[in-house]
N, C-alpha and C positions, 0 to 999 in steps of 0.2 A: 341196447339200451333198455330198462325196464321198461314195462307200461302194464296198463293193467289185463291186459289179455296176455301178458308173455308167461302164464303157467299153461294156460289153452295153447300156445305155439308149441309147447313141449309135446302135445300128446297131435296137434295138426298139422304143424309147421307155418311157415310165417304165409305160406303161400294162400294158404286156405282159410286165413283170418283174413286178408286183403280181401279175398274174395267173398266172405261175407259181410265184408265193408263196402261193396258194390251191390249187395243183394238188397232187393224189394220183397218183404214177406208182409203177406192183409194174414190178419187173425179174425175171422168174424166170432165176434162172443169173446167180451172178455172177463168172464164169470168164473166159475169153479175151476174150469179146465183151460178155458183159454188165462184166466190171470197168469196162471203158471207159466202157460206158453209165454207168453209175452217176458216172464220174467226171465226165463229162460235164454231167450233169445236173442235181448238185448244185453245179458251178460255174457254170451258169446261173442256177440261185436255186430252182430247184425245193422248193416246204416241206414236203412229205411224200413220203417214199421207202420202199415195201414192197420189201425185198431177201429174197430166196428161195434157198437151194440147203442143202444138208447136207453140203459135202463141205467138205473142209480142205486144205489146202497141201499139194502134194508137190513134190521135186525136181523132175521133170520141167513142172512148173506156172511155171518160173522164166524161163522163154525166149518166154514171151508173157502172162503173165497180170500185172497193174500191183500187186497185191496181194501176188506172191509175190516174196520174196526168200528168202537163205538164214536168212536169221534167223524167217522167221514159215510155215519147213517145219513139218507138224503140227497149226498153228493154224486155227481155224476160219475159214472165208472169210467168212462173215456178220459174225462178229466183227471180224473186220479192216478189212470194209468202215464198219461203223457207226463205229468209231473213225476213219475218215481221211473220212468226211462228217465229223463234227465238228470235226474239223482244220481242214478248210474252210469250213465252213455250221456255226457251234454249236448255232443255234436250229433247225436240219433235225430234223424229228420222223423217227424211224427206227422202223419195226416191222420185227422179226427173225423170218426164220420159218425154222428152222434143220430143213426138210423134204426131202427129193426130190419133186417135185411127180409124181403120178401121177393117174390117174382115181380111183383108190382115196382119196386125199388128198384130194382136190379141194373136199368141202366145208368144212375148213377154212378158206376163203378164201370171202369176199363180195366177186365180181367189182362187183357193182353200188357199191362203196366206191371205185372206180379212176377218174379220169379218162383213163387210157392205162394200157396193160399193152404189155409189151415181152418177146416170147419169146425167150430166148436159152440154150436148154436143148437136149439131143442127143436126148434119148426120142422117139421117135414116136409113140408112143401118147400122152405127156405134152402133144407139139406140139398135137396135134389135140385133144385136150380143152380148152386151155386157148383155142385157138382158137373152137371151138364154143361153151364159155364167154361171149367178149366179143359173140360173134354176137346169143347168145340175150338179153344183157343192153344189148347196142348200145354196146359200151365199144371206142372204139378201139385198134388193136395192131397192133405193126407183129412180123412174125416174122426171125427169123434163118436163111439156110438154111447150105450147107455153106463153110466156112470152113477144113476143113482139107485138105491136101496141095494148096496153093497158096500163091504167092510173090506175085503180082502184086496189088496193093491198086488200083490203078488200074482193074483191072475189074470192078470192084465196081458194082451199081447197084440203084438202088428203084425198083417194079417190082409192078404184079399176079402174083399167082402164077402165073395163068393165061399170062403172057408171059414166064417162066423159060425157058431152055433152058444146054445145057450143064452140068445141077446133079442128080446123081444122088439128094439127099436133099431137093428140092425137086418131082420126079416121087413120090417116092413118099409124099409130102404132098399133092402134087395127088389122087391116085388116094384118097387116105384118106376127104379133105375130099367129093371127088366123091359118095362113099358117105354122104355125113353131108348132102348137098345144099347146100353150102356151095361157091360158084364163083371166092369173090373174095375176097382177103385182100393188105394190101401186107407187101411182102417186101423184105430186103437179099438180093440174090445176086450170085455172080462169072459171067462168062461165061466165065473162063479155067477149062480142063480140068485136069481134077482129076491129079496128078500120083502115077505108079505109085512109094511108097515104095521106098528103097533098102533090102533089107535083108544084111544079111552073116551068114556062118556062126556064131553061137552066141550073136548079139546079141538084146537084148530087146526093141531098137525094135521090131521087125515084129510083138511077141507080139499075140495076138489076144484081146480085149475082153472086152464083154461080148456076150451071144447070136454068140458066135464070130466077130466082126469084128474084122478086122485093124484095131491103134490107127493112126491116121493121124497124118502128120505136121503140123508144125506151124513157123509162124515168127511172129516179131515184126509181124510188118507187117497181114497180111491182118484177123487177127482186130481188130485195133487198130482200123484204118481201119473195119471194119464197126459195131464199135461207136459210134464217134463220128457216123459216118453216121445212125445210129440214132437217136441223141441230135439230133443235128440235125435231124431228122424230126418227134420227138417233139416237141422247142422250135418247130418252125413250126409244128404242128397247134394245140398248146396255145393257141399267140397269134396265131391266124390270120394269122400275120403274111405280106404281099406284098409285092414286089419293085419292083412297077412304080412306086413313086414315088422310087425309088432308080436308075430306067432313065433317068429323064428327064435325070440330070448333076448339076452343081452349078447350083445358083439364080446367075443373073446379079447382076453389082452395077451 
């Protein structure tokens, strides 16, 4: 019988689709990267999604975030994500957390409940804490490194963080993990050198943000591609998908 996942079953098989229906994935941050992670995971058939973000849509989100339009400015990102999820998969269980994840708020979350965790947030201390929690509970995790100030989505790669290069954020995370005696975590990163943002006199584009950091430039391409790559890897891991049978070519008639 045809259903909305029939085309996916042709690739992964029915058993894998059923496994995704039974899976629970937490996505920390549903902005430029995380929004596309959520989009692809629900379209893949993941049965339960935890979405964590305390931000509202702003005007400057429209250039790259899938839930951001002129009509949604000022609205909660997790509320918008929940609505979109149910428009795609009405029976998906959604657990909303309107909170900025920080080490101080980590006790709100029981990581042992998750089958997979996606880290798509920007705050270094939070990223480090999420990774450490997943390592403690032996929960698979994939973490997004820097996507700002880049224009080429073809330069994105999946790798262990020990193999990253050309990514200032990954360098900081590597150092922080070393202090926690964590040497390995799966990440998506870009091999493209970050572009220096163009700042004109009187413009707010280059204003400083949290902790005095300059606001990064962004495009529609790299965050979206990173989100789709992350979702693809999550689905691959949850289904134990192997390509070996597909490499044999079509069956002989």
